[in-house]
N, C-alpha and C positions, 0 to 999 in steps of 0.2 A: 256655494261661495266662494270659494278657488276659483274659482270663475267673475269670478265678480272681482276678484280682485287681481285678477290677470288685466280686465280691462280699467278698473284704478290706476293701476302701474302703465296703463299707454298713456293713460289722461298729467302723470305725476307727469314725465319722459316727452312730451311733447310738449304743453303748455307750462307759460311761466306768468306771473304777474304781466309784465313788460308785454309778455305778446296777446293774453288777454286786450289789454287795451290798445292796442296798436289792430285785434280784430277788429273791438267796438268802433275807436275811432274813426278806420278805411269803412263801417257798415254805414255812422250818420258823414261821411264827406261823402259818400256813392248818394246814398239813397236822397239823399237831401239838395246834391244839388245833383240829381236826374231830373227828382220831381223838379226843383228852382229852371230846370229848363226846359223843359217840357210846358211848362205854366207861362214863361217866356215867349214859347218860341207859338202857342198859342194861343198871344195874345192881337186884340184886332188891335190892325194896324192901320194909324190915319195913311186916307192915299195924299201924297203927296202932290198936290195939285202944282205947284208953286216947280215944280222941276219940271213938267209935263209944260207947262206952256211955255218956258226955257227953252227946252225940246224944243219947240212947234212952232218959236218965234223963230229959233233955227235953222227948221224946213222948211216953212213959206219963204225967207229967205234967196233962197236955191228957182231956178225954173220951176217949173212944175212944170207935169209929165203934158204931153197936148194930144188932145183927138179930131181923128179928122170935123167928127160934127161940131157947131160951133154952141148944141145946146152939150153934151157932157160938158164942155171945156167950159160953161157957164158956170153948168155945176158944181166941177169940183173944187174952182175957185171961189167962188161961196160958202161950200161947205169945211174946205180947211180953214176960213177968212171967219167964221160959225162957229165952229169950235173952239177955234182959240179966246172969240169974243166967249161964247158960254165961261168956258174954264175960265176965264179973268173974271169974270160972277159972281161964280164961287168961291170969289181964295180963297177965300175967307173962314167961307165951310168947315165945318168941322164935319170929315165924311172919310168912315172908315171903309178900307175895300173890305168890297165886296159884303156888304151892308144892304139895304133899300135905298138909302142914296144914293151911292156909287150905282144902282142901275136904275133910280131917278135918273140920277144926270145923263148917266147912257140912250134913257132914254127922251129927255128934250134933246139931246144930240139928234136923235132918230126924229124924230114930229117934225123940226126942226129943218128937217132934209127931206123930209116926207112933201111941209108944205110946200116948199122952191120946187120940188119934182111935179106938183100939182101945180101949181102954179102955171108950170111951164107949160102945160098937156090945155089952162083951161087961155093962156094968153098964142094959144098953135096951135089949135085945137080942129081938129083935122089934117095934119102934120102927116107926110108920106115915113116919115123918121121914126114917131109915135105909134104911128099904125101900123109899123114892118112889125118892134116890136112886136104888139099886143097882139095880131093875129101868129106869133113864130111861136113853133109846138117845139125849137127845143127846148133842152135844158142848160137852167140857167147858172148860174151862184154868185151872180151881179143884183147889189140893192138896186143898184137902181133903171134897170131892164124891167126887177123883179116887180118896184111898185109902180112902170109903168101899166106890168101885167095886171094889173092891183085893182086900181081902177081903173084900165082901161075896158068902156064900150058903156062908160056912164054918161048921163051928157051935161052937155056945161054945166050949168043949175048945180045937178048935184055935187058937180067938183068943184062948184063953191062953198056947197055947205061942207064939202068933207074937209074946204079948210081949216072953215069954223071952230066947227067942231074939234081939229087937231092942235088951234091958237086957243083954242078956253081949255082942250088937254096941258099943253105946255105951260098954263097959267096955275091951272094948280096946281101941277106938277113942281113950280118953280115956286109953291108956298109952301106945300112940302116936304120941299129941300133942307127952305131956308128953318124951318120944325124940326123939334125934337122929342114928336111925338108920335111913334113908330101907330099908334092905331088910331089913327087920325086918315093917314093914308091908307091906311088897312079900310077905315071906315067908309073913302072915295070909292076903294077898289069892286066893294063889294057893293055897293050902289049902281059902278055905273056897268059892271060884267055880269052877269050871270052864269060864267062857267069858272070864276076866281075862286067864290070858299060852298063847293058843293055840297062840301057836310058836314059844313058849320066850325072848322074849326079856327077860321081868321073870327070869326063872328064873336067870340069863347074868347078870346084878345082883345075883343074890343072890347068888348064886357069888364074884363082887369083893368083899362087901361095902362094894357104897356107901353112905356113911354120908351124903351128901348131895344132891341133885340136883341143885344150881349146878352142882358143880365143872364143869371141862369135859370130866372124859371124860366124866363117865354122860349131862353134856345133851346131845354129841356121840353117842351111840346114842338120849336120848328118845326127840330132832329125828325120828324112824322116826314117832313115836308120833301126833303130831302134824297132819300135813297140811295143805296148802296156803292154807286157810282159805275157800275162795272156792266157791258151791254156787250150785242154784235159778237163773234164770234169767242168771247171772254165769259160772256155770263155760265158758266156750267150749272149743272144742275142741285151742285150744292149752296152753290154762292144765292142763286134762288128760295135754298130754303134758310139762308140766317136769311135774307132778304122778308119773305114772308113774316118770319118769328118777331126779325124788329118791329116790317108793321102790327103783328097784334100786341105789341107789348111797347109798342109807343100811345099806341091808339088807347089802349090799355090808360096808363099813366096818365094822355088828358086828356081821359071822360071822368076819369075818377083823381084827378088834381093827384098822382103822386108821383114823387121822382122818381126815376126809372134809373139803370145804370150803365145800360146799349153803352158799345163804343160800337163805331162804323169797322169793320177790317181792316185793319194800316195795313195802311201799301193803298188805299180806295182812297181817291179822287176827295172825298166828303172826311176823310178819318182827321183830320184838319180841326173838324167841327168837332166832334165832341165837349162840350162844355166841364168844364173838373169841380168835383165835390169831391164830401168824403170819400164817398161808395169807388169814388172812379181813379184816386187814389187808391185805394189800401186794393184796389183788383191786379195791382202791379205786381205784389208780393207773390204770385205765378208765374211771374216774368224773370222775376231778384234771383229764378235759381241758378241764372247763369253766372253771377257777382256770388252765388254762399260754395256752389261747387270751384272755384280759382282760388278762393277764399282755405280754403281745403286742402286744396292741391298745394296754396306754400306754406300752410302749416305744418299737413302731416302728411307732406310727398315721402318724409325717410321712411314714413314709422313701419318700414320691409322693411326696405337695404338697409339700413343706419346697422339693424344687429350684425349684419355683411361687415360693413364698411369700418368698426370700429373692433371686428373680430369677438365677436358677442357673441355668435350664434351657438357655439360648439357650447360654451357656457350656462346657453339656454335651455339648450336642448337635452342638457342636463339634470335638471327641473321633473319634479315629478310629472308638469306637464307633457300629455304627448302632442306629437308638430301637427297636427291640424285642431285642438286646439288652442294653442297659441298662435298659430293663421284667422283663426275662425277672432280668437278676442283682439286680433287690430283689426278685423275686416267691422267688428259687430263694433270699437273703436269707430270706427271713420263713418259711422251708419250715424250712430251721436252726437259726432263731434257737428258733423252738415245741419243734423234736429236740431245741434243747438243752438248754429248760427243764426239759418234759418226762422229761431223763432225766432231767435234777437233782431233779427232783420223785420221778418211781422210787427213784432213790438213795435220799431224806431217809426213804420209805416204809417201802423194806425196811430200815434199820437200822435204825427207828422201833419196825418189827416186829420185828425180830430181837434187840431191848432187850428187848425188852418183855417178848416169848412165847416166845423161843428164834430165834437165826438156825440150829440142827437143821431141824426141821421143813420147813424152804424147801428144804428136799435131799430132801424124799419124797418119793414119787409125786404124781400130781396124779390122782379116781376120774376117769373120761367114761365113757359111754354109750356103747358101739356096735350100734346096731340094740337085741338084746335083750342083750344086755353089756357085763356094765363092764369096764373095761378102764385099768390103770393104764400114766401117762405122764409123761417130765419135768417137773413144774413149771414150772420156770424158764420154759421153752423153751414150752411150752401160754399160760403172759402173753404172752411177743415175740410169741407170733404175733399173739393179740388190740389187741397195744400198737400192732402196724403196720396192723391191719388199720382201730383207730381208726384209724389215724393219718392213714384216708384222705377221710373223710370230713370230717376236720382241715385239711387242705386244697384240700380244697372249700369252704370256710367261706375260708381267708385268698384263693382264689379272686376270692369277692364285697366280701372284701374291698379288696383291687385296686380292682376294678373299682369299688366307691360312690369310691376315692378319686382315682383315677381321672376321673370322671367331676363330680366336686363340684370336687372343686381347692380345698376343705376341709379342713386340718387337724380341728378339731372338728364339724361334721361330718362327717366320714369315722367318729369314734369315737366321737360321741357316735351313729349312728347302724348301729356292729354293737357294740356296745354292746347297745343293745336287743332287732338281731336276735339276737345270740345269750342274751341273755337270754333272749327270749320260746323261741326255740328249745328252750326246756325244759321249755314245757308241750301244748308241739305233741301229746302223748299225748293231754294229759289235756284237748281244743280237740275232739281227732277219738272222742274217746267218747262224752265228756259232750255236744256238741250234733251232735252225730253227720259233723260232716264232714268224712264221708271221701278226698275230693277231697286232701287236705294229702300225707296219704299215698303220693302221688305230686311232690309237689314235696322238694327240695332239706333241708327249715328240719326237721322229725322226726330226722332222722341226723347232724346236726351234732356231737351226741354219741352215740356207736355204744353205748359204755357203758351209755348203758340199755335197750338191747336184747340183746343178752351179756349184762346180769347179768340178766332179763328183769326188769324195772321191769311189775307192775301192766296201768297201762294201755296198754302197750306191745304186751302178752301177752292184753285185753279189745280194743284195736282189731282183734285180726289176724276176727271178729268181720264189722267191720263194711270192709276190703279188705284182701286180702290182701298180709302184705307180711314181713321177713326182714333176715338181717342184710345179704343177698347180696343182694341189693332198692332195698338200702341205699346199697351203695359202685356198681351199677351208676349209683343214680342223681348220688349225689356227683363217678363222674367223669367223667359226661357234664354238671355243674356245672363239672367243675374243664376242660372244651373250651370248654361257651359263655362264662361270664367271663375265661377267660385269649384268647379269642379275640377276644370287646367290648368288652375291655384294648388289643390289639394295633391291633382299628383306632383307636381314638378313642387311643390314644397317638401314634400311630405320626403322622397325619393334622393332627394337630390343629393351627391357627397360632399358632405364637408369637411373631408379631409385635410386640404391644401390649404 
């Protein structure tokens, strides 16, 4: 009971009604501000065709590049004039960047270019210029040469039929681009491309008559076609494992018509495609530990050194409490303070997500992968488990915070150094990957914000190729850090001479 009173006294000394309101307002403003900013940034953006028209008009006013071949000069003139013509044709259409309409606009331009090149081949059939390109085995990256090679070897009649087919395709694409029914475009693609819908996912969207690929339902299903977006030398075993689990979850979500809360790893090319739902928003709680710890630093930075600053140490040490109990009481107070602030942040996030996207979704199942199977588990219990896991590295930071406070006996130095340490920890995975600093994996600093691991940040995944690490390893390092920092703090605090 005496120990409880000791902790209670710390709350009385370090908190006031004014400070409580400041903490609440800080959490509200930061969380809502961050979520609204993220929602705004991830919102589909309209493709500014008018701006493209202006830029292209200026471009055409200047002299175009000239080539030795009249065929290439003719093509370059046609290509640029046609692009401007197509942009003007669809200037009044509502086209979002990275949407199916944006893709169709590009395809129409490509088809028109192909038609012109093939028509050149027909009108100049057998010309050595096209023969030299067609029989060349040199590697090329040029669209013109690639098109010539693609159609070289066909008869004149076959080339004419190809032109007619391409014209029909361009006509259909123009019609679809002026419509707002996404499923009609998919229906056409399924009918004309046997490799387009091998697994039947697009037919599912056609049957549901999904009109807008950016609505939450269709994007929830469409994410399965995107992939992680990192390949080549960066495609590590860890990223492959995330990709494997993502594929299982997204397929399960698709065929069982259940919303998932899978997010592509932050920092990958597809991370911006994550659609916002109540769960994807609430999942951010594990990344808010940075905010929580910063508030703890500012609100309780002097919990240990204030006794020294205000010359109350002697009086405190003459109480019936032993020094280690006093220190331990302050340590427990900091942990409870952390949990109280974090719980308040969690409640704010839950209400924000529920009000904006609906509370019902928070009661639906969480999809996880166990082996090669997808299982449904209670979402809130699963999130609670993640919060408890994240709290261990957070406590390890608090133990470092206490150690700094005991050693420096300066509130300014304690707060300043702790903030630097916390902020630098955010860049640890970047440092490990970019500068190959593998030894940092064996320190506690990369694990202070365990949410970066639980949310599979791309730098953490890439770091797996440098040194083996995981959330479990981070928790073990954190526990050892707690023991070490508490032990050193105990020795210094209990042995310190306060005679002066």
